[in-house]
N, CA, C and O atoms as a GROMACS GRO file, in nm:
protein
  236
    1MET      N    1  -4.685   5.108   2.817
    1MET     CA    2  -4.553   5.058   2.846
    1MET      C    3  -4.499   5.128   2.970
    1MET      O    4  -4.518   5.248   2.988
    2ALA      N    5  -4.432   5.051   3.055
    2ALA     CA    6  -4.376   5.108   3.178
    2ALA      C    7  -4.254   5.194   3.147
    2ALA      O    8  -4.164   5.152   3.074
    3VAL      N    9  -4.254   5.314   3.203
    3VAL     CA   10  -4.144   5.407   3.184
    3VAL      C   11  -4.096   5.452   3.321
    3VAL      O   12  -4.178   5.488   3.405
    4PRO      N   13  -3.964   5.450   3.346
    4PRO     CA   14  -3.916   5.493   3.477
    4PRO      C   15  -3.943   5.641   3.501
    4PRO      O   16  -3.930   5.724   3.411
    5LYS      N   17  -3.980   5.672   3.625
    5LYS     CA   18  -4.012   5.811   3.658
    5LYS      C   19  -3.885   5.894   3.675
    5LYS      O   20  -3.884   6.013   3.644
    6ARG      N   21  -3.778   5.831   3.723
    6ARG     CA   22  -3.652   5.902   3.745
    6ARG      C   23  -3.538   5.827   3.677
    6ARG      O   24  -3.544   5.706   3.656
    7LYS      N   25  -3.434   5.901   3.644
    7LYS     CA   26  -3.316   5.841   3.584
    7LYS      C   27  -3.244   5.755   3.689
    7LYS      O   28  -3.226   5.798   3.803
    8MET      N   29  -3.205   5.634   3.651
    8MET     CA   30  -3.131   5.549   3.743
    8MET      C   31  -2.985   5.595   3.744
    8MET      O   32  -2.925   5.617   3.639
    9SER      N   33  -2.929   5.609   3.862
    9SER     CA   34  -2.792   5.658   3.874
    9SER      C   35  -2.693   5.559   3.814
    9SER      O   36  -2.722   5.441   3.801
   10ARG      N   37  -2.578   5.609   3.778
   10ARG     CA   38  -2.473   5.525   3.720
   10ARG      C   39  -2.430   5.417   3.819
   10ARG      O   40  -2.402   5.304   3.780
   11SER      N   41  -2.424   5.454   3.947
   11SER     CA   42  -2.385   5.359   4.050
   11SER      C   43  -2.484   5.243   4.058
   11SER      O   44  -2.444   5.127   4.063
   12ASN      N   45  -2.613   5.274   4.059
   12ASN     CA   46  -2.715   5.168   4.066
   12ASN      C   47  -2.714   5.083   3.941
   12ASN      O   48  -2.731   4.961   3.949
   13THR      N   49  -2.695   5.145   3.826
   13THR     CA   50  -2.692   5.070   3.700
   13THR      C   51  -2.575   4.972   3.701
   13THR      O   52  -2.592   4.855   3.666
   14ARG      N   53  -2.458   5.019   3.739
   14ARG     CA   54  -2.341   4.933   3.740
   14ARG      C   55  -2.352   4.824   3.847
   14ARG      O   56  -2.305   4.712   3.828
   15HIS      N   57  -2.414   4.858   3.959
   15HIS     CA   58  -2.433   4.758   4.065
   15HIS      C   59  -2.524   4.647   4.016
   15HIS      O   60  -2.499   4.530   4.044
   16ARG      N   61  -2.627   4.681   3.943
   16ARG     CA   62  -2.718   4.581   3.889
   16ARG      C   63  -2.648   4.496   3.783
   16ARG      O   64  -2.663   4.373   3.781
   17ARG      N   65  -2.572   4.559   3.694
   17ARG     CA   66  -2.505   4.487   3.587
   17ARG      C   67  -2.392   4.398   3.637
   17ARG      O   68  -2.352   4.304   3.568
   18SER      N   69  -2.340   4.427   3.756
   18SER     CA   70  -2.229   4.347   3.807
   18SER      C   71  -2.273   4.204   3.840
   18SER      O   72  -2.189   4.116   3.854
   19GLN      N   73  -2.403   4.181   3.852
   19GLN     CA   74  -2.454   4.048   3.883
   19GLN      C   75  -2.461   3.959   3.760
   19GLN      O   76  -2.475   3.837   3.773
   20TRP      N   77  -2.450   4.017   3.639
   20TRP     CA   78  -2.456   3.939   3.515
   20TRP      C   79  -2.318   3.882   3.488
   20TRP      O   80  -2.229   3.952   3.439
   21LYS      N   81  -2.300   3.756   3.520
   21LYS     CA   82  -2.170   3.693   3.501
   21LYS      C   83  -2.184   3.570   3.412
   21LYS      O   84  -2.284   3.498   3.421
   22ALA      N   85  -2.087   3.548   3.329
   22ALA     CA   86  -2.085   3.427   3.248
   22ALA      C   87  -2.037   3.311   3.334
   22ALA      O   88  -1.950   3.328   3.419
   23SER      N   89  -2.094   3.195   3.312
   23SER     CA   90  -2.052   3.078   3.389
   23SER      C   91  -1.974   2.983   3.297
   23SER      O   92  -1.994   2.981   3.176
   24VAL      N   93  -1.886   2.907   3.357
   24VAL     CA   94  -1.806   2.811   3.283
   24VAL      C   95  -1.897   2.696   3.240
   24VAL      O   96  -1.972   2.644   3.323
   25PRO      N   97  -1.894   2.655   3.112
   25PRO     CA   98  -1.981   2.545   3.070
   25PRO      C   99  -1.943   2.414   3.136
   25PRO      O  100  -1.825   2.384   3.155
   26GLN      N  101  -2.042   2.337   3.171
   26GLN     CA  102  -2.018   2.207   3.232
   26GLN      C  103  -1.974   2.110   3.123
   26GLN      O  104  -2.032   2.109   3.014
   27LEU      N  105  -1.873   2.030   3.150
   27LEU     CA  106  -1.821   1.937   3.052
   27LEU      C  107  -1.843   1.794   3.099
   27LEU      O  108  -1.837   1.765   3.218
   28THR      N  109  -1.870   1.705   3.002
   28THR     CA  110  -1.887   1.563   3.031
   28THR      C  111  -1.794   1.485   2.940
   28THR      O  112  -1.763   1.531   2.830
   29PRO      N  113  -1.750   1.367   2.982
   29PRO     CA  114  -1.662   1.288   2.896
   29PRO      C  115  -1.738   1.227   2.779
   29PRO      O  116  -1.852   1.182   2.795
   30CYS      N  117  -1.675   1.224   2.662
   30CYS     CA  118  -1.732   1.164   2.542
   30CYS      C  119  -1.729   1.012   2.558
   30CYS      O  120  -1.637   0.960   2.622
   31PRO      N  121  -1.826   0.937   2.501
   31PRO     CA  122  -1.825   0.791   2.514
   31PRO      C  123  -1.716   0.722   2.432
   31PRO      O  124  -1.699   0.600   2.445
   32CYS      N  125  -1.643   0.795   2.348
   32CYS     CA  126  -1.538   0.732   2.267
   32CYS      C  127  -1.420   0.691   2.357
   32CYS      O  128  -1.414   0.735   2.472
   33PRO      N  129  -1.330   0.608   2.308
   33PRO     CA  130  -1.219   0.563   2.393
   33PRO      C  131  -1.128   0.676   2.445
   33PRO      O  132  -1.067   0.661   2.550
   34ARG      N  133  -1.119   0.787   2.372
   34ARG     CA  134  -1.030   0.896   2.418
   34ARG      C  135  -1.088   0.973   2.536
   34ARG      O  136  -1.014   1.041   2.606
   35ARG      N  137  -1.220   0.962   2.558
   35ARG     CA  138  -1.288   1.029   2.672
   35ARG      C  139  -1.263   1.179   2.672
   35ARG      O  140  -1.237   1.238   2.777
   36GLU      N  141  -1.271   1.243   2.553
   36GLU     CA  142  -1.253   1.388   2.545
   36GLU      C  143  -1.368   1.457   2.618
   36GLU      O  144  -1.480   1.406   2.618
   37MET      N  145  -1.342   1.571   2.678
   37MET     CA  146  -1.445   1.646   2.748
   37MET      C  147  -1.522   1.731   2.647
   37MET      O  148  -1.463   1.806   2.570
   38VAL      N  149  -1.655   1.717   2.648
   38VAL     CA  150  -1.740   1.789   2.554
   38VAL      C  151  -1.855   1.856   2.630
   38VAL      O  152  -1.888   1.816   2.742
   39VAL      N  153  -1.915   1.957   2.567
   39VAL     CA  154  -2.031   2.024   2.623
   39VAL      C  155  -2.151   1.930   2.609
   39VAL      O  156  -2.168   1.871   2.502
   40PRO      N  157  -2.235   1.914   2.711
   40PRO     CA  158  -2.350   1.825   2.700
   40PRO      C  159  -2.445   1.867   2.588
   40PRO      O  160  -2.456   1.985   2.555
   41HIS      N  161  -2.514   1.770   2.530
   41HIS     CA  162  -2.612   1.790   2.423
   41HIS      C  163  -2.550   1.846   2.296
   41HIS      O  164  -2.616   1.914   2.218
   42ARG      N  165  -2.422   1.816   2.275
   42ARG     CA  166  -2.352   1.855   2.152
   42ARG      C  167  -2.275   1.734   2.104
   42ARG      O  168  -2.232   1.650   2.183
   43ALA      N  169  -2.257   1.725   1.971
   43ALA     CA  170  -2.176   1.617   1.916
   43ALA      C  171  -2.029   1.643   1.950
   43ALA      O  172  -1.986   1.758   1.957
   44CYS      N  173  -1.954   1.537   1.971
   44CYS     CA  174  -1.812   1.548   2.003
   44CYS      C  175  -1.739   1.602   1.880
   44CYS      O  176  -1.760   1.553   1.769
   45THR      N  177  -1.654   1.702   1.900
   45THR     CA  178  -1.582   1.761   1.788
   45THR      C  179  -1.470   1.669   1.740
   45THR      O  180  -1.424   1.682   1.626
   46HIS      N  181  -1.427   1.577   1.824
   46HIS     CA  182  -1.317   1.487   1.786
   46HIS      C  183  -1.367   1.367   1.705
   46HIS      O  184  -1.315   1.339   1.598
   47CYS      N  185  -1.467   1.297   1.756
   47CYS     CA  186  -1.510   1.173   1.691
   47CYS      C  187  -1.647   1.182   1.624
   47CYS      O  188  -1.681   1.095   1.544
   48GLY      N  189  -1.727   1.286   1.653
   48GLY     CA  190  -1.858   1.302   1.590
   48GLY      C  191  -1.969   1.219   1.652
   48GLY      O  192  -2.074   1.203   1.591
   49LEU      N  193  -1.947   1.167   1.772
   49LEU     CA  194  -2.050   1.087   1.839
   49LEU      C  195  -2.145   1.175   1.918
   49LEU      O  196  -2.105   1.277   1.976
   50TYR      N  197  -2.272   1.134   1.919
   50TYR     CA  198  -2.371   1.199   2.005
   50TYR      C  199  -2.464   1.091   2.056
   50TYR      O  200  -2.525   1.020   1.976
   51LYS      N  201  -2.474   1.077   2.186
   51LYS     CA  202  -2.554   0.973   2.251
   51LYS      C  203  -2.514   0.834   2.202
   51LYS      O  204  -2.599   0.746   2.185
   52GLY      N  205  -2.383   0.814   2.180
   52GLY     CA  206  -2.334   0.684   2.143
   52GLY      C  207  -2.347   0.646   1.997
   52GLY      O  208  -2.314   0.533   1.960
   53ARG      N  209  -2.396   0.737   1.912
   53ARG     CA  210  -2.404   0.705   1.769
   53ARG      C  211  -2.337   0.813   1.686
   53ARG      O  212  -2.326   0.928   1.728
   54GLN      N  213  -2.293   0.773   1.568
   54GLN     CA  214  -2.219   0.863   1.478
   54GLN      C  215  -2.317   0.957   1.410
   54GLN      O  216  -2.406   0.912   1.337
   55VAL      N  217  -2.301   1.089   1.432
   55VAL     CA  218  -2.390   1.188   1.369
   55VAL      C  219  -2.314   1.283   1.278
   55VAL      O  220  -2.375   1.348   1.193
   56VAL      N  221  -2.181   1.294   1.294
   56VAL     CA  222  -2.100   1.382   1.211
   56VAL      C  223  -1.986   1.299   1.153
   56VAL      O  224  -1.918   1.227   1.226
   57ASP      N  225  -1.966   1.311   1.023
   57ASP     CA  226  -1.855   1.239   0.960
   57ASP      C  227  -1.724   1.311   0.992
   57ASP      O  228  -1.710   1.431   0.970
   58GLN      N  229  -1.629   1.234   1.044
   58GLN     CA  230  -1.498   1.290   1.076
   58GLN      C  231  -1.394   1.227   0.984
   58GLN      O  232  -1.398   1.106   0.961
   59PRO      N  233  -1.301   1.307   0.931
   59PRO     CA  234  -1.197   1.250   0.842
   59PRO      C  235  -1.098   1.163   0.915
   59PRO      O  236  -1.007   1.109   0.853
   0.00000   0.00000   0.00000
């Protein structure tokens, strides 16, 4: 297993970690008439549609 020969400085560690950023999820309109914005490849939380068909029962 690879082991570092020297301790990485706090400055270098923080500089490397500063590149790890969360990105805003891309949203697409739901095919239902309300056109709610949903995360792609997920069922709509409002109407339960996924790819134009009902997959989740909504009250």
